[in-house]
N, C-alpha and C positions, 0 to 999 in steps of 0.2 A: 504494500500500500504506500502511495506517495506521502511523504511527510507534509504536514500542514505548513510548517515553517522550517527553512534551512538557511543558515547564514554561514559565510566563510570569510574570516578575517574582516568582518564588517567594521568600518572605521569612519568616523566623522569628526572633523575639526571645524570650528567656527573661527576662522582666522588662526590666531595662535592659541585659542581656547580649546580645551578638550571637550569633545562630545562623548563618543565611545571609541574604544580601541580594541581591534582584533577580536570581535565577538564571534565565537563559533558556537552556534546554538541550533539544536534540532528539536522541534516539537512534533511528536508523532500525531497522526490523525486519530480522532476518537478519544482525546484526552482533555482534561481540564488542567491547564498549565498556569501556575502562578509565577509572576515576575516581580520579585521583591527588591526594593532598594530605597534608601532615603532620598530626600530632596536633592536634586542635582546629580544623582548617580548615573543617569543616562537612560532611564526607562522611556521617557517621552521621546527622546531622540531616536531610540531603537524603533519605536512604534511608527514615528513619522517616516523613517527610512523604509520600513516594510510596506507602507502605504504609498510610497513615492511622493510624499508631500515635500520632502527634501531629498537631495542626492548625496550618496556616500562620497567621502574623499578617496576611499579605496575599499576593496573587498566586494563581495557579491552576496546576493540573497535571492531566495525563491520562495514564493508563497503558493501553496497548492501545486507545486511543481512548475510554476510559471515565473519568468523573470520579472522582478518588481518594477522595472522601468519599461521594457519593451512590451510587456503583456499587461500593463496597468489596467486597461479597460476591461479585459477579461477577468482580472482579479477583482475589480470593483463589483462585477456582477455576482460574484460568489462569496464576498466578504462583507460583513457589517462591522462598523466601528462606532463606539460611543466614547467621546473624549471626556477628560476629567471636568472640563467646564463647557457645558453646552451653549452654543449660540444659535438660537432658533428664531423663526419669523414671529415677532412678538405680537403682531396684529391678528394672526390666525388663532383659531381654537386648536386644542390638542387633536381633536378629531379631524379637522380640516388639514392639519399638517400631516397626519398619518395617511390620509387619503391622497394627498399630493405626493408624498414619498412612495406610496404604493403604486401610483400611476407612473412615476418615474421608473420604477423597477419594471413595470410592464404587466405583472400579474401577481396577485397575492390571494391567499385564501381569506376572504373577508370574515368568514365565520371564526377562523382561528384568530385573526386580529382582534375581533370583538371579545373572544374569550380571554385573550391576554389583557385587554383593557379592564375586564372584570376582575381578573386574578390579581392585578396590581392596584386595584381600587383607584383607577384614574377616572376623573370626570372629564369626558372629551368635549364638553360644551364650554368650558372656560377658556378664555384667551390666554395665550402663552404668557403675556406680560403680567397677568395677575397670579401666576402660579409661583409657589414657593420653590426653592431649589430641589427639594425632594420630589415634588410633583413634576417639575421639568425633567428630572432624572427618569421618572416613570415613562414619560413620553419617549425619551431616548431609548429606553430598554425595549418598549413595545416596538418601536421602529426597527430596532436591531434584530429582534427575534422573529418578527412577523413574516419575514421573507424566507425563513428557514435556511440561512446561509450555511455553507460548508465550514466557514470559520468566522467566529465572532471575537473581535478584539475589544476589550473593555478596560478603560482606565479609571480606577477608583469607582467601580460601578455602584456601590451601595451608599455612597456619600449622600446624606440627607434622608435616607429611607428609614422608615420606622421598622421595628423588629419583625412585624408580621410580613411586610413586603420584602425584607431581607430574606426571610425564610422562603417566600415564594420565588424569589430570584434564585436561590440555591436549587430549588426544585426544577426551575427552567434550565439551569446549567446541567443538572443531572439528566434531564430528559434529552437535552441536546447530545450529551455524551452517549447515552444509550442508543441513539439513532446513528452513531458512528461519526458524528460531526464534532468539531473542535472548538474549545473555548480558551482564549488567552486572556488572563486577568492580570493587569498591573495593579498592585495593591500594597499598602502598608498595614492592612488589617490582618494581623497574624492569625487570630482565631478563624477568620474567614478562609484563609488559605489552608490552615491545618485541617479543617473539617471538610473542605470542598475539593481541593486540588489533588491530582494524582502525583504530579511532580512539580518542583519549584526550581527556578533559577534565581540566584542571588547575585546582584550587581552592585558594585561600589566603585566610585570614582572612574566610571566608564569601562570597567573591566568586569567580566563575568567570573565570579569567584567559585561558584559551584552550581551544578545541576544535579539534583538528587530527588529521590522519593522522600516524602515526609518521614517515613519509618527509618530509612537509612540516615537521613539527616539527624534524627534524634539519637540513633544508635551510636554513631561515631563522633558526635560533636562534643557533648559536655556531660560530666557527671559531678554532682556535688556529694562529697563524702564527709562523714563525721567519724573520727576514730577515737575511742575512749580507751586510754592506756591505764594500766594498773597503778601507775605513779607518774611523777613528773618526767618529762622528756625534754631534751634540748631542741629548741626550734631550729638550730643550725643543722641538725641531722637531716632536715627535709628541704633545706635551701638549695636551689639550683636543680632540683629534679625536673626532668622534661615534662612539659605539659601542665605543671602545677602553677596555679595562680590564686590570688586572694587567700593566702594561707595565714592562719591564726592559730597559735598554740597557747592555751590558757587552762590552768588547773588540770593538766594531764589530758586535755581534750584538744584534738586537732581538727579544725574545720578548713576545708579547701575546695576549690573547683579544679577538676581534672579535665583537660582536653585530650582526647585520644586514649591511649593505653594507660591503665592504672598499675602496670607491672612494676615500674620503678618505685612508686609510692608504697605498694604492698611489701616489696622486698625490704625497703628501708624501715617500715613499721614493724616487720617481723623480728627485728633485732631487740625489740622491747616487748614487755607483756602487754597484750591487747585483750581488753575485756569485751569490747563490742565494736562492731563496724556498722554504720548506718548509711545507706544510700538515699539521697533525697531526690525525688523526681524532678527533672529539669523541664522547665516550660520552653515552648518554642521561642518565646521572646528572648530567653537567655541564650538559646542556641543561635538565634539571629545576631545577638550582640557579640557572640564569640567570633563570628565572621567579621563584624564591623568594627569591633573595639568600642570604646566608650565615646560619648559625645556627639554621635551623629543624629540623635533624636529620631528614633524609629517611629514615633507617633506623629511626627511632622507630616503635613500633607505632602503627597508626592507630586513632584513636577509642576511646572506652570501649565495652565490650561491650553489646549490646542484649539485651533479653529474647528468649528463643527464639520464633521465629515461622516455622516451616517451613510455608508455605502449602500447602494441599491442596485 
């Protein structure tokens, strides 16, 4: 089966400023793929390149097996995109806009469109200019899903949505995957990615750091350990061990975070009496921070908004 997205050394510079550098990424068809990164990491640049809204400085990319530049029109017929900041025709109602976009596409299932409107609790009679951000987002999501595209690219798709609609959005993504189609989600919402995506790509400072399944990411990334010794132990005995960070030894109890193998720590601890070892479950947020380091602000809103481009 042709991959939904393939990039090879995809690079973009804005003058002397870095966009993305040597991105090698494959997103298989029939997956929900999460693309994670803090503000300025290069997520929006990557998406704009895939949609041929900007041109790469070097490298290549294919979407649904097609060249992103030479086959752009063919790609647009098969891909939907919802940017992080929607720019819609403010004087139209939501229903009028959806009808207009459906006519541009050429043919949509009106019954399915109306079901989507009902599922996300959108009032199609209200003018766009009167809608809240969350309700504008509902318009964008209905427009993206109603044409049943082979690939849906979504940037911060649940921003402004209430919990019920967020859950309905997850169901729509799962239905899309079950039909063999692909969803690409750029997000900083870690719980959303953890519960929804099959695989995730982590990008920082324009470089792709990892592409893994959620399970593999958790398994090999971080462990938090607490070791209770039978008596006092010198903290110096554990200084410099590979993968050890945030170490604290107090009253015979060692607390630390381990990235990767715990072999060196266990061997060092075995030289002393050990009364108990406790492993504390690591959250996806902590795993995320292990790749980024501190100070990047994972809860910050991702990327600046793009111009509206809901492909039809």
